[in-house]
N, C-alpha and C positions, 0 to 999 in steps of 0.2 A: 575365203579359204582359211584364214586364221581363226575366224569365228567357228568354223566347223571343227577345227582341231581343238579349240577350247571346249566346245560342247562335248566332244568325244572324251576328253580328259575328265570333265565334270561327271559324265556318265560312268566312266571307269571307277572314279572315286566313290560315287554313290553305290555302285554295285559292290565294291570292296567293303564298304562300311555297312552294307545291308539295307540301304534305302532309308527313307524317312521314318522316324520314330524308333529306330533300332540303333541307338547310339552305342558305341562300344561299352561293354561292361568294365568298370574299373578293375584293375588287377593289382595285386600286391606289388610294392616296389621291387624291382628286379635287382636286389642288392648284390647277388652273386653274378647276375647277368649270365646265367648258364646258357643262354641262347647265343651269346657272342663267343664263338669258338676260335681257338688259337691255331689249330691244325687245319690246313687246306683240305676241304672235302674232296674226295676223289670223284672223277667222272663228270666234272662240270662241263656243260655245253653252253654256247652263247645264247643270248636271249632270242635272237631271230630264229635259230634252229629249233629251240624249245617251243617257241610259239607256233611253228609250222607243224610240229609232230606231236606235241603233248595233248593228252585228252583229259577231260575233267576227272579228278580223282587220282591221276598218276602221281607217283612220288618222283620228284625231279631234283636235280642239282644244276643250278644255272649261274652263269657268270655274266657280269655286266658292270655298268657305272651308274651311280646315283645321279640322275639328271633327266632332262627331257622337258622341263618347264621351268618357269621363273622360280617357283617355290616347290622343288621336287619332294620335300619332306613335309608331311602334315604336322603342324604344331599340336603337341599334346597327345598324339596317338601315333603308334608305330606303323605308319603307312607311308610309302614313298614310291616314286617312279624310278625305274631302272631301264637303261638303254644298252643295247648290244655294244660290246667293247670295240667292235670293228668300225663303228660309226665315229668319225672324228668330231670331238667337241670343238666349239668355236675358240679361236685364239683370243687371248685377253685384249689385244690391241684392236681387234675387229668388232668385238661385241662387248657390251657392258657386262653381260652375264653369260659367261662361256658355257655354263651347265644347262642353259635353256635350249642349246643346240639351234639357235636362231639361224644359223647358216645352212641348216637342213630344211627340207620341205616338210610340211605337216604330215604328208603321206609317209615319208621316210621315218619320221618320229613314231607315227602310229604303228607302222610295220615292224619296227625294231624296239618297241618298248613293252614293258610289263609293269603292272601295279603289284607291289609287294606289300603284304600286311603281315607283320610279325604277330602271330597268334599265341595266346596262352592255352592252358589246359582246357579252358571252356570253349575253345575254338574261335573266340572273338579277338579282334585286334587289341594288343596291350595298350594301356593308356600311359605311355612313357615317352619321354623326349629323347629320341635317338641321338641327338646332338650331344647329350650329356655323356654319351659313350664314345665320343670322338668320331662319330660317323658324320660325314659332310658331303655336299655336292661334289661330284667328280671322283669320289672314292671308288676304286675298283673293288667289287665285292663278289662273294659267292654265297648264294642262298640255297638252303636245303628245305624242301617243303612239299606240298601237294598242290596240284592245279585246282583252282576254284571253278565255279560255274563259268561255262563258255557259251553264252547265248548267241554270240557271233564270232567269226574268226578274228575280228579286231580286238575282242576282249580277252585279255590274258592276265588273270589274277593268280598270284602265287601266295598260298597260305604258308608262310615260312615258320620254321621251328628253330632254325639256326642261321646265323650270319657270320661269315668270315670276311674280315677286311684284308685284302691282298696288300702286302707290303710294297712300297715303292712309291 
């Protein structure tokens, strides 16, 4: 069961990054970080709702939390996993890593998650470390972007252009 979940997450990341041989194109340092917006984007819907209704190419505004696996943020590239905010993360006393949602079933994680890639003007994931911009696991965020390819209902990739970190 856990192996199936890990296999699915690996597949989602490969799809998000474009498969073998298509590594993200380096982008200029995001000195101004114009993708990190202060104002809360209007009309955000939860991950699970977006995943059920969104079609490839749709412009969407989605709300969720960074998490869903042990390492939800990919090092060196602006790709991460986001979980529906209605899904409770594990409590710190019960799990070593509360943002991996180990208290949820793999099916629940798959149903309620999205892979987000922050893309530059070239449409490729930016090669930046999102942690340097104070984003971290369990942060509640809103992303604005378009839905990437959806070969199956389980695959939900958002090509984000903006990220807002919700205060709190």
